[in-house]
C-alpha positions in Angstrom: 69.0 101.2 115.8 70.5 98.7 118.2 71.3 101.4 120.7 67.8 102.7 120.5 66.4 99.2 121.1 68.8 98.9 124.1 67.5 102.2 125.5 63.9 101.1 125.2 64.7 97.7 126.7 66.5 99.2 129.7 63.6 101.7 130.2 61.1 98.9 130.2 63.1 96.6 132.6 63.9 99.5 135.0 60.2 100.5 135.2 58.9 96.9 135.3 61.2 95.8 138.1 60.6 98.9 140.1 57.0 97.6 140.6 55.5 100.4 138.5 53.3 97.9 136.6 53.2 96.6 133.1 51.4 99.6 131.6 53.9 102.1 133.0 56.8 99.9 131.9 55.4 99.9 128.3 55.0 103.6 128.4 58.5 104.3 129.7 59.8 102.1 126.9 57.6 103.7 124.3 58.9 107.2 125.0 62.6 106.7 124.3 61.7 104.5 121.3 59.4 107.1 119.8 61.4 110.2 120.6 64.6 108.4 119.8 63.7 108.3 116.2 63.5 112.1 116.1 66.9 112.3 117.9 68.4 109.8 115.4 67.1 112.0 112.5 68.8 115.0 114.1 72.0 113.2 114.5 72.1 111.7 111.1 71.6 114.9 109.2 75.3 114.9 108.6 77.8 112.1 108.6 80.7 114.2 109.7 79.5 117.6 111.0 78.2 117.7 114.5 74.6 118.8 115.0 75.7 122.0 116.8 77.6 123.0 113.7 74.9 122.1 111.3 72.3 123.9 113.4 69.9 122.3 115.8 67.0 124.6 114.6 68.1 125.0 111.0 65.5 122.6 109.6 62.1 124.0 110.6 60.2 120.9 109.5 62.4 118.7 111.8 61.7 121.1 114.7 58.0 120.8 114.1 58.3 117.0 113.9 60.2 117.0 117.2 57.6 119.1 119.0 54.9 116.9 117.5 56.7 113.8 118.8 57.0 115.2 122.3 53.3 116.3 122.3 52.2 112.9 121.1 54.2 111.1 123.7 52.5 113.3 126.4 49.1 112.8 124.8 49.5 109.1 124.6 50.4 108.8 128.3 47.8 111.2 129.6 44.6 110.8 127.5 42.4 108.0 129.0 40.9 106.8 125.6 44.3 106.7 124.0 45.8 104.9 127.0 43.3 102.1 126.4 44.2 101.8 122.7 48.0 102.1 123.1 48.1 100.4 126.5 50.0 103.3 128.1 49.8 104.9 131.5 50.6 108.2 133.0 54.3 108.7 134.0 55.7 110.6 137.0 58.5 113.1 136.6 61.2 110.5 137.4 59.9 108.1 134.8 59.8 110.9 132.2 63.3 111.8 133.1 64.5 108.2 132.8 62.8 107.9 129.4 64.3 111.1 128.1 67.8 110.4 129.3 67.7 106.9 127.8 66.5 108.3 124.5 69.4 110.8 124.5 72.0 108.2 125.5 70.6 105.7 122.9 71.1 108.2 120.0 73.5 111.0 120.8 76.5 108.7 120.9 76.6 109.5 117.2 77.3 113.1 118.0 80.1 112.1 120.4 81.7 110.0 117.6 81.5 113.0 115.3 83.2 115.3 117.8 85.9 112.8 118.6 86.7 111.9 114.9 89.8 113.5 113.5 89.2 115.2 110.2 91.0 113.8 107.3 93.6 116.1 105.7 91.9 115.3 102.4 88.5 116.4 103.7 85.7 114.1 104.8 85.5 110.7 103.3 82.4 109.8 101.3 80.5 107.0 102.9 79.7 104.1 100.5 76.2 104.2 99.0 
């Protein structure tokens, strides 16, 4: 959760200090925060097995959720009435790329940890409940 907060904060500050305006900065921060929750859910499907081994598309409901999250982020940034309510703004391609990259970096470190972890000779340890 802290890494996702950091991703959203970096996105906001990068957009805000690039003179894009407050509404764009809010939107650039909203996208990694919002999409990052889906990425976290993907990464946390297994404590020890990397996502590519579990299967990226193996849970159809999660795929539908991800598509819906992406569509909502686009909808929130492009629809004038929704922009007023959510205080968002349209993003250019560079701002979308920044938001997406930060969402990935803020969550997929979990996958890197799984790939780098050495398996125990006794099998995976159970995490405390």
